[in-house]
CHARMM-style PDB file with segment names, atoms N, HN, CA, C and O in Angstrom:
ATOM      1  N   UNK     1     -19.399  -8.196  24.313  1.00  0.00      PROA
ATOM      2  CA  UNK     1     -19.359  -6.662  24.136  1.00  0.00      PROA
ATOM      3  C   UNK     1     -18.246  -6.343  23.127  1.00  0.00      PROA
ATOM      4  O   UNK     1     -18.336  -5.349  22.405  1.00  0.00      PROA
ATOM      5  N   UNK     2     -17.227  -7.155  23.073  1.00  0.00      PROA
ATOM      6  HN  UNK     2     -17.153  -7.961  23.659  1.00  0.00      PROA
ATOM      7  CA  UNK     2     -15.941  -6.648  22.280  1.00  0.00      PROA
ATOM      8  C   UNK     2     -16.377  -6.919  20.750  1.00  0.00      PROA
ATOM      9  O   UNK     2     -15.918  -6.165  19.892  1.00  0.00      PROA
ATOM     10  N   UNK     3     -17.222  -7.937  20.387  1.00  0.00      PROA
ATOM     11  HN  UNK     3     -17.594  -8.549  21.084  1.00  0.00      PROA
ATOM     12  CA  UNK     3     -17.914  -8.056  19.057  1.00  0.00      PROA
ATOM     13  C   UNK     3     -18.575  -7.033  18.602  1.00  0.00      PROA
ATOM     14  O   UNK     3     -18.384  -6.648  17.448  1.00  0.00      PROA
ATOM     15  N   UNK     4     -19.467  -6.417  19.435  1.00  0.00      PROA
ATOM     16  HN  UNK     4     -19.622  -6.730  20.372  1.00  0.00      PROA
ATOM     17  CA  UNK     4     -20.061  -5.007  19.021  1.00  0.00      PROA
ATOM     18  C   UNK     4     -19.140  -3.987  18.838  1.00  0.00      PROA
ATOM     19  O   UNK     4     -19.304  -3.199  17.906  1.00  0.00      PROA
ATOM     20  N   UNK     5     -18.220  -3.888  19.569  1.00  0.00      PROA
ATOM     21  HN  UNK     5     -18.087  -4.528  20.326  1.00  0.00      PROA
ATOM     22  CA  UNK     5     -17.306  -2.629  19.591  1.00  0.00      PROA
ATOM     23  C   UNK     5     -16.493  -2.793  18.431  1.00  0.00      PROA
ATOM     24  O   UNK     5     -16.216  -1.754  17.832  1.00  0.00      PROA
ATOM     25  N   UNK     6     -16.069  -3.821  18.001  1.00  0.00      PROA
ATOM     26  HN  UNK     6     -16.294  -4.665  18.487  1.00  0.00      PROA
ATOM     27  CA  UNK     6     -15.067  -4.154  16.959  1.00  0.00      PROA
ATOM     28  C   UNK     6     -16.179  -3.959  15.638  1.00  0.00      PROA
ATOM     29  O   UNK     6     -15.844  -3.137  14.785  1.00  0.00      PROA
ATOM     30  N   UNK     7     -17.168  -4.513  15.495  1.00  0.00      PROA
ATOM     31  HN  UNK     7     -17.440  -5.181  16.187  1.00  0.00      PROA
ATOM     32  CA  UNK     7     -18.193  -4.079  14.402  1.00  0.00      PROA
ATOM     33  C   UNK     7     -18.557  -2.790  14.304  1.00  0.00      PROA
ATOM     34  O   UNK     7     -18.738  -2.305  13.187  1.00  0.00      PROA
ATOM     35  N   UNK     8     -18.710  -2.079  15.390  1.00  0.00      PROA
ATOM     36  HN  UNK     8     -18.562  -2.473  16.298  1.00  0.00      PROA
ATOM     37  CA  UNK     8     -19.128  -0.826  15.284  1.00  0.00      PROA
ATOM     38  C   UNK     8     -17.919   0.159  14.568  1.00  0.00      PROA
ATOM     39  O   UNK     8     -18.142   0.974  13.672  1.00  0.00      PROA
ATOM     40  N   UNK     9     -16.737  -0.091  15.117  1.00  0.00      PROA
ATOM     41  HN  UNK     9     -16.556  -0.753  15.844  1.00  0.00      PROA
ATOM     42  CA  UNK     9     -15.630   0.534  14.618  1.00  0.00      PROA
ATOM     43  C   UNK     9     -15.366   0.300  13.098  1.00  0.00      PROA
ATOM     44  O   UNK     9     -15.108   1.241  12.347  1.00  0.00      PROA
ATOM     45  N   UNK    10     -15.445  -1.062  12.652  1.00  0.00      PROA
ATOM     46  HN  UNK    10     -15.654  -1.827  13.261  1.00  0.00      PROA
ATOM     47  CA  UNK    10     -15.292  -1.261  11.335  1.00  0.00      PROA
ATOM     48  C   UNK    10     -16.277  -0.585  10.394  1.00  0.00      PROA
ATOM     49  O   UNK    10     -15.936  -0.054   9.337  1.00  0.00      PROA
ATOM     50  N   UNK    11     -17.527  -0.642  10.853  1.00  0.00      PROA
ATOM     51  HN  UNK    11     -17.804  -1.073  11.712  1.00  0.00      PROA
ATOM     52  CA  UNK    11     -18.694  -0.084   9.932  1.00  0.00      PROA
ATOM     53  C   UNK    11     -18.512   1.516   9.997  1.00  0.00      PROA
ATOM     54  O   UNK    11     -18.935   2.161   9.038  1.00  0.00      PROA
ATOM     55  N   UNK    12     -17.889   2.213  11.104  1.00  0.00      PROA
ATOM     56  HN  UNK    12     -17.546   1.689  11.883  1.00  0.00      PROA
ATOM     57  CA  UNK    12     -17.715   3.439  11.195  1.00  0.00      PROA
ATOM     58  C   UNK    12     -16.608   3.836  10.202  1.00  0.00      PROA
ATOM     59  O   UNK    12     -16.707   4.882   9.560  1.00  0.00      PROA
ATOM     60  N   UNK    13     -15.415   2.901  10.051  1.00  0.00      PROA
ATOM     61  HN  UNK    13     -15.335   2.051  10.572  1.00  0.00      PROA
ATOM     62  CA  UNK    13     -14.412   3.156   9.367  1.00  0.00      PROA
ATOM     63  C   UNK    13     -14.767   3.026   7.880  1.00  0.00      PROA
ATOM     64  O   UNK    13     -14.369   3.903   7.113  1.00  0.00      PROA
ATOM     65  N   UNK    14     -15.420   2.091   7.462  1.00  0.00      PROA
ATOM     66  HN  UNK    14     -15.743   1.378   8.085  1.00  0.00      PROA
ATOM     67  CA  UNK    14     -16.070   1.826   6.223  1.00  0.00      PROA
ATOM     68  C   UNK    14     -16.773   3.043   5.579  1.00  0.00      PROA
ATOM     69  O   UNK    14     -16.592   3.473   4.440  1.00  0.00      PROA
ATOM     70  N   UNK    15     -17.548   3.481   6.460  1.00  0.00      PROA
ATOM     71  HN  UNK    15     -17.695   3.132   7.385  1.00  0.00      PROA
ATOM     72  CA  UNK    15     -18.658   4.615   6.148  1.00  0.00      PROA
ATOM     73  C   UNK    15     -17.717   5.802   5.714  1.00  0.00      PROA
ATOM     74  O   UNK    15     -17.818   6.384   4.634  1.00  0.00      PROA
ATOM     75  N   UNK    16     -16.745   6.102   6.735  1.00  0.00      PROA
ATOM     76  HN  UNK    16     -16.662   5.630   7.613  1.00  0.00      PROA
ATOM     77  CA  UNK    16     -15.770   7.240   6.409  1.00  0.00      PROA
ATOM     78  C   UNK    16     -15.118   7.034   5.113  1.00  0.00      PROA
ATOM     79  O   UNK    16     -15.185   7.948   4.291  1.00  0.00      PROA
ATOM     80  N   UNK    17     -14.509   5.976   4.829  1.00  0.00      PROA
ATOM     81  HN  UNK    17     -14.454   5.233   5.497  1.00  0.00      PROA
ATOM     82  CA  UNK    17     -13.863   5.563   3.653  1.00  0.00      PROA
ATOM     83  C   UNK    17     -14.657   5.853   2.448  1.00  0.00      PROA
ATOM     84  O   UNK    17     -14.255   6.583   1.542  1.00  0.00      PROA
ATOM     85  N   UNK    18     -15.789   5.261   2.465  1.00  0.00      PROA
ATOM     86  HN  UNK    18     -16.116   4.668   3.201  1.00  0.00      PROA
ATOM     87  CA  UNK    18     -16.786   5.520   1.314  1.00  0.00      PROA
ATOM     88  C   UNK    18     -17.034   6.899   1.121  1.00  0.00      PROA
ATOM     89  O   UNK    18     -16.982   7.301  -0.042  1.00  0.00      PROA
ATOM     90  N   UNK    19     -17.297   7.716   2.032  1.00  0.00      PROA
ATOM     91  HN  UNK    19     -17.340   7.390   2.976  1.00  0.00      PROA
ATOM     92  CA  UNK    19     -17.563   9.252   2.097  1.00  0.00      PROA
ATOM     93  C   UNK    19     -16.278   9.927   1.320  1.00  0.00      PROA
ATOM     94  O   UNK    19     -16.381  10.601   0.295  1.00  0.00      PROA
ATOM     95  N   UNK    20     -15.150   9.644   1.945  1.00  0.00      PROA
ATOM     96  HN  UNK    20     -15.066   9.096   2.778  1.00  0.00      PROA
ATOM     97  CA  UNK    20     -13.923  10.224   1.547  1.00  0.00      PROA
ATOM     98  C   UNK    20     -13.522   9.938  -0.040  1.00  0.00      PROA
ATOM     99  O   UNK    20     -12.988  10.793  -0.747  1.00  0.00      PROA
ATOM    100  N   UNK    21     -13.837   8.704  -0.453  1.00  0.00      PROA
ATOM    101  HN  UNK    21     -14.270   8.009   0.121  1.00  0.00      PROA
ATOM    102  CA  UNK    21     -13.754   8.084  -1.766  1.00  0.00      PROA
ATOM    103  C   UNK    21     -14.555   8.815  -2.789  1.00  0.00      PROA
ATOM    104  O   UNK    21     -14.160   9.072  -3.926  1.00  0.00      PROA
ATOM    105  N   UNK    22     -15.784   9.145  -2.255  1.00  0.00      PROA
ATOM    106  HN  UNK    22     -16.105   8.936  -1.332  1.00  0.00      PROA
ATOM    107  CA  UNK    22     -16.851   9.853  -3.220  1.00  0.00      PROA
ATOM    108  C   UNK    22     -16.540  11.269  -3.342  1.00  0.00      PROA
ATOM    109  O   UNK    22     -16.573  11.711  -4.491  1.00  0.00      PROA
ATOM    110  N   UNK    23     -16.233  12.107  -2.364  1.00  0.00      PROA
ATOM    111  HN  UNK    23     -16.206  11.747  -1.431  1.00  0.00      PROA
ATOM    112  CA  UNK    23     -16.150  13.157  -2.282  1.00  0.00      PROA
ATOM    113  C   UNK    23     -14.831  13.905  -2.518  1.00  0.00      PROA
ATOM    114  O   UNK    23     -14.886  15.118  -2.725  1.00  0.00      PROA
ATOM    115  N   UNK    24     -13.863  13.386  -2.506  1.00  0.00      PROA
ATOM    116  HN  UNK    24     -13.818  12.401  -2.338  1.00  0.00      PROA
ATOM    117  CA  UNK    24     -12.521  13.809  -2.606  1.00  0.00      PROA
ATOM    118  C   UNK    24     -11.729  12.995  -3.683  1.00  0.00      PROA
ATOM    119  O   UNK    24     -12.080  11.856  -3.990  1.00  0.00      PROA
ATOM    120  N   UNK    25     -10.527  13.686  -4.310  1.00  0.00      PROA
ATOM    121  HN  UNK    25     -10.241  14.611  -4.061  1.00  0.00      PROA
ATOM    122  CA  UNK    25      -9.725  12.784  -5.286  1.00  0.00      PROA
ATOM    123  C   UNK    25      -8.775  12.144  -4.569  1.00  0.00      PROA
ATOM    124  O   UNK    25      -7.826  12.754  -4.076  1.00  0.00      PROA
ATOM    125  N   UNK    26      -8.961  10.753  -4.439  1.00  0.00      PROA
ATOM    126  HN  UNK    26      -9.732  10.258  -4.840  1.00  0.00      PROA
ATOM    127  CA  UNK    26      -8.208   9.861  -3.785  1.00  0.00      PROA
ATOM    128  C   UNK    26      -7.209   9.165  -4.782  1.00  0.00      PROA
ATOM    129  O   UNK    26      -7.711   8.561  -5.730  1.00  0.00      PROA
ATOM    130  N   UNK    27      -5.891   9.193  -4.656  1.00  0.00      PROA
ATOM    131  HN  UNK    27      -5.484   9.683  -3.886  1.00  0.00      PROA
ATOM    132  CA  UNK    27      -5.100   8.616  -5.623  1.00  0.00      PROA
ATOM    133  C   UNK    27      -5.372   6.942  -5.622  1.00  0.00      PROA
ATOM    134  O   UNK    27      -5.702   6.330  -4.606  1.00  0.00      PROA
ATOM    135  N   UNK    28      -5.203   6.415  -6.743  1.00  0.00      PROA
ATOM    136  HN  UNK    28      -4.935   6.913  -7.568  1.00  0.00      PROA
ATOM    137  CA  UNK    28      -5.332   4.988  -7.061  1.00  0.00      PROA
ATOM    138  C   UNK    28      -4.081   4.328  -6.373  1.00  0.00      PROA
ATOM    139  O   UNK    28      -2.926   4.658  -6.645  1.00  0.00      PROA
ATOM    140  N   UNK    29      -4.395   3.439  -5.526  1.00  0.00      PROA
ATOM    141  HN  UNK    29      -5.332   3.171  -5.305  1.00  0.00      PROA
ATOM    142  CA  UNK    29      -3.425   2.835  -4.726  1.00  0.00      PROA
ATOM    143  C   UNK    29      -2.606   1.805  -5.477  1.00  0.00      PROA
ATOM    144  O   UNK    29      -1.393   1.675  -5.312  1.00  0.00      PROA
ATOM    145  N   UNK    30      -3.364   1.052  -6.341  1.00  0.00      PROA
ATOM    146  HN  UNK    30      -4.350   1.157  -6.475  1.00  0.00      PROA
ATOM    147  CA  UNK    30      -2.634   0.271  -7.263  1.00  0.00      PROA
ATOM    148  C   UNK    30      -1.608   0.639  -8.260  1.00  0.00      PROA
ATOM    149  O   UNK    30      -0.754  -0.126  -8.709  1.00  0.00      PROA
ATOM    150  N   UNK    31      -1.766   1.846  -8.554  1.00  0.00      PROA
ATOM    151  HN  UNK    31      -2.459   2.468  -8.189  1.00  0.00      PROA
ATOM    152  CA  UNK    31      -0.870   2.674  -9.548  1.00  0.00      PROA
ATOM    153  C   UNK    31       0.355   3.000  -8.696  1.00  0.00      PROA
ATOM    154  O   UNK    31       1.498   2.882  -9.136  1.00  0.00      PROA
ATOM    155  N   UNK    32       0.080   3.404  -7.495  1.00  0.00      PROA
ATOM    156  HN  UNK    32      -0.849   3.499  -7.138  1.00  0.00      PROA
ATOM    157  CA  UNK    32       1.222   3.833  -6.560  1.00  0.00      PROA
ATOM    158  C   UNK    32       2.174   2.739  -6.102  1.00  0.00      PROA
ATOM    159  O   UNK    32       3.385   2.831  -5.901  1.00  0.00      PROA
ATOM    160  N   UNK    33       1.278   1.558  -5.964  1.00  0.00      PROA
ATOM    161  HN  UNK    33       0.294   1.483  -6.127  1.00  0.00      PROA
ATOM    162  CA  UNK    33       2.080   0.440  -5.563  1.00  0.00      PROA
ATOM    163  C   UNK    33       3.005   0.106  -6.767  1.00  0.00      PROA
ATOM    164  O   UNK    33       4.210  -0.024  -6.547  1.00  0.00      PROA
ATOM    165  N   UNK    34       2.536  -0.035  -7.972  1.00  0.00      PROA
ATOM    166  HN  UNK    34       1.558   0.070  -8.151  1.00  0.00      PROA
ATOM    167  CA  UNK    34       3.233  -0.487  -9.014  1.00  0.00      PROA
ATOM    168  C   UNK    34       4.361   0.598  -9.324  1.00  0.00      PROA
ATOM    169  O   UNK    34       5.410   0.167  -9.801  1.00  0.00      PROA
ATOM    170  N   UNK    35       4.263   1.701  -9.139  1.00  0.00      PROA
ATOM    171  HN  UNK    35       3.410   2.052  -8.751  1.00  0.00      PROA
ATOM    172  CA  UNK    35       5.282   2.644  -9.281  1.00  0.00      PROA
ATOM    173  C   UNK    35       6.382   2.613  -8.402  1.00  0.00      PROA
ATOM    174  O   UNK    35       7.554   2.740  -8.754  1.00  0.00      PROA
ATOM    175  N   UNK    36       5.871   2.396  -6.939  1.00  0.00      PROA
ATOM    176  HN  UNK    36       4.918   2.293  -6.653  1.00  0.00      PROA
ATOM    177  CA  UNK    36       7.053   2.229  -5.968  1.00  0.00      PROA
ATOM    178  C   UNK    36       7.770   0.771  -6.190  1.00  0.00      PROA
ATOM    179  O   UNK    36       8.981   0.605  -6.039  1.00  0.00      PROA
ATOM    180  N   UNK    37       6.897  -0.213  -6.552  1.00  0.00      PROA
ATOM    181  HN  UNK    37       5.913  -0.079  -6.674  1.00  0.00      PROA
ATOM    182  CA  UNK    37       7.661  -1.511  -6.828  1.00  0.00      PROA
ATOM    183  C   UNK    37       8.595  -1.356  -7.985  1.00  0.00      PROA
ATOM    184  O   UNK    37       9.658  -1.965  -7.865  1.00  0.00      PROA
ATOM    185  N   UNK    38       8.441  -0.759  -8.934  1.00  0.00      PROA
ATOM    186  HN  UNK    38       7.578  -0.264  -9.031  1.00  0.00      PROA
ATOM    187  CA  UNK    38       9.251  -0.459 -10.067  1.00  0.00      PROA
ATOM    188  C   UNK    38      10.317   0.202  -9.731  1.00  0.00      PROA
ATOM    189  O   UNK    38      11.363  -0.243 -10.202  1.00  0.00      PROA
ATOM    190  N   UNK    39      10.402   1.284  -8.952  1.00  0.00      PROA
ATOM    191  HN  UNK    39       9.552   1.646  -8.569  1.00  0.00      PROA
ATOM    192  CA  UNK    39      11.364   1.910  -8.510  1.00  0.00      PROA
ATOM    193  C   UNK    39      12.331   1.125  -7.482  1.00  0.00      PROA
ATOM    194  O   UNK    39      13.548   1.163  -7.659  1.00  0.00      PROA
ATOM    195  N   UNK    40      11.829   0.494  -6.527  1.00  0.00      PROA
ATOM    196  HN  UNK    40      10.840   0.463  -6.383  1.00  0.00      PROA
ATOM    197  CA  UNK    40      12.511  -0.385  -5.806  1.00  0.00      PROA
ATOM    198  C   UNK    40      13.303  -1.459  -6.582  1.00  0.00      PROA
ATOM    199  O   UNK    40      14.491  -1.663  -6.335  1.00  0.00      PROA
ATOM    200  N   UNK    41      12.706  -2.058  -7.411  1.00  0.00      PROA
ATOM    201  HN  UNK    41      11.740  -1.892  -7.612  1.00  0.00      PROA
ATOM    202  CA  UNK    41      13.313  -3.021  -8.306  1.00  0.00      PROA
ATOM    203  C   UNK    41      14.649  -2.273  -8.984  1.00  0.00      PROA
ATOM    204  O   UNK    41      15.781  -2.745  -8.884  1.00  0.00      PROA
ATOM    205  N   UNK    42      14.393  -1.264  -9.559  1.00  0.00      PROA
ATOM    206  HN  UNK    42      13.473  -0.881  -9.641  1.00  0.00      PROA
ATOM    207  CA  UNK    42      15.570  -0.306 -10.129  1.00  0.00      PROA
ATOM    208  C   UNK    42      16.744  -0.220  -9.320  1.00  0.00      PROA
ATOM    209  O   UNK    42      17.905  -0.532  -9.585  1.00  0.00      PROA
ATOM    210  N   UNK    43      16.201   0.288  -8.220  1.00  0.00      PROA
ATOM    211  HN  UNK    43      15.258   0.540  -8.005  1.00  0.00      PROA
ATOM    212  CA  UNK    43      17.381   0.648  -7.122  1.00  0.00      PROA
ATOM    213  C   UNK    43      17.999  -0.726  -6.647  1.00  0.00      PROA
ATOM    214  O   UNK    43      19.168  -0.716  -6.259  1.00  0.00      PROA
ATOM    215  N   UNK    44      17.343  -1.815  -6.653  1.00  0.00      PROA
ATOM    216  HN  UNK    44      16.394  -1.824  -6.968  1.00  0.00      PROA
ATOM    217  CA  UNK    44      17.907  -2.877  -6.117  1.00  0.00      PROA
ATOM    218  C   UNK    44      18.931  -3.440  -7.152  1.00  0.00      PROA
ATOM    219  O   UNK    44      20.013  -3.912  -6.804  1.00  0.00      PROA
ATOM    220  N   UNK    45      18.521  -3.360  -8.423  1.00  0.00      PROA
ATOM    221  HN  UNK    45      17.642  -2.976  -8.706  1.00  0.00      PROA
ATOM    222  CA  UNK    45      19.476  -3.907  -9.625  1.00  0.00      PROA
ATOM    223  C   UNK    45      20.709  -2.985  -9.652  1.00  0.00      PROA
ATOM    224  O   UNK    45      21.814  -3.461  -9.909  1.00  0.00      PROA
ATOM    225  N   UNK    46      20.552  -1.761  -9.409  1.00  0.00      PROA
ATOM    226  HN  UNK    46      19.653  -1.375  -9.200  1.00  0.00      PROA
ATOM    227  CA  UNK    46      21.462  -0.680  -9.671  1.00  0.00      PROA
ATOM    228  C   UNK    46      22.541  -0.823  -8.397  1.00  0.00      PROA
ATOM    229  O   UNK    46      23.741  -0.862  -8.667  1.00  0.00      PROA
ATOM    230  N   UNK    47      22.214  -0.880  -7.378  1.00  0.00      PROA
ATOM    231  HN  UNK    47      21.239  -0.849  -7.159  1.00  0.00      PROA
ATOM    232  CA  UNK    47      23.023  -0.770  -6.242  1.00  0.00      PROA
ATOM    233  C   UNK    47      23.588  -1.972  -5.652  1.00  0.00      PROA
ATOM    234  O   UNK    47      24.485  -1.945  -4.809  1.00  0.00      PROA
ATOM    235  N   UNK    48      23.007  -3.105  -6.142  1.00  0.00      PROA
ATOM    236  HN  UNK    48      22.279  -3.127  -6.827  1.00  0.00      PROA
ATOM    237  CA  UNK    48      23.305  -4.348  -5.479  1.00  0.00      PROA
ATOM    238  C   UNK    48      24.788  -4.718  -5.666  1.00  0.00      PROA
ATOM    239  O   UNK    48      25.331  -4.452  -6.738  1.00  0.00      PROA
ATOM    240  N   UNK    49      25.518  -5.363  -4.600  1.00  0.00      PROA
ATOM    241  HN  UNK    49      25.077  -5.580  -3.729  1.00  0.00      PROA
ATOM    242  CA  UNK    49      26.783  -5.774  -4.659  1.00  0.00      PROA
ATOM    243  C   UNK    49      27.031  -6.853  -5.718  1.00  0.00      PROA
ATOM    244  O   UNK    49      26.210  -7.742  -5.942  1.00  0.00      PROA
ATOM    245  N   UNK    50      28.180  -6.737  -6.346  1.00  0.00      PROA
ATOM    246  HN  UNK    50      28.847  -6.015  -6.163  1.00  0.00      PROA
ATOM    247  CA  UNK    50      28.633  -7.773  -7.493  1.00  0.00      PROA
ATOM    248  C   UNK    50      28.730  -9.090  -6.767  1.00  0.00      PROA
ATOM    249  O   UNK    50      29.249  -9.125  -5.652  1.00  0.00      PROA
ATOM    250  N   UNK    51      28.294 -10.090  -7.300  1.00  0.00      PROA
ATOM    251  HN  UNK    51      27.872 -10.061  -8.206  1.00  0.00      PROA
ATOM    252  CA  UNK    51      28.392 -11.405  -6.915  1.00  0.00      PROA
ATOM    253  C   UNK    51      29.762 -11.862  -6.887  1.00  0.00      PROA
ATOM    254  O   UNK    51      30.406 -11.531  -7.883  1.00  0.00      PROA
ATOM    255  N   UNK    52      30.466 -12.626  -5.897  1.00  0.00      PROA
ATOM    256  HN  UNK    52      29.942 -12.895  -5.089  1.00  0.00      PROA
ATOM    257  CA  UNK    52      31.677 -13.176  -5.935  1.00  0.00      PROA
ATOM    258  C   UNK    52      31.809 -14.248  -6.855  1.00  0.00      PROA
ATOM    259  O   UNK    52      31.045 -15.213  -6.855  1.00  0.00      PROA
ATOM    260  N   UNK    53      32.926 -14.078  -7.778  1.00  0.00      PROA
ATOM    261  HN  UNK    53      33.547 -13.293  -7.779  1.00  0.00      PROA
ATOM    262  CA  UNK    53      33.283 -15.193  -8.750  1.00  0.00      PROA
ATOM    263  C   UNK    53      34.212 -16.207  -8.117  1.00  0.00      PROA
ATOM    264  O   UNK    53      35.243 -15.924  -7.507  1.00  0.00      PROA
ATOM    265  N   UNK    54      33.743 -17.391  -8.325  1.00  0.00      PROA
ATOM    266  HN  UNK    54      32.906 -17.622  -8.821  1.00  0.00      PROA
ATOM    267  CA  UNK    54      34.692 -18.532  -7.645  1.00  0.00      PROA
ATOM    268  C   UNK    54      35.322 -19.133  -8.935  1.00  0.00      PROA
ATOM    269  O   UNK    54      34.713 -19.262  -9.997  1.00  0.00      PROA
ATOM    270  N   UNK    55      36.615 -19.484  -8.713  1.00  0.00      PROA
ATOM    271  HN  UNK    55      37.109 -19.379  -7.851  1.00  0.00      PROA
ATOM    272  CA  UNK    55      37.360 -19.996  -9.722  1.00  0.00      PROA
ATOM    273  C   UNK    55      37.314 -21.535  -9.632  1.00  0.00      PROA
ATOM    274  OT1 UNK    55      37.924 -22.220 -10.453  1.00  0.00      PROA
TER     275      UNK     55
END
């Protein structure tokens, strides 16, 4: 019975996702990921502690 319940939930979620993507302006996730990845890399480089210099 668990297989049918899981399959039904997956199919229902997929159908809702397709409906929303076709009828509403959904942002491009890949562009958002690239933007936030770039910002995270910039912040890491900017605020990273300097490495200890060994003599």
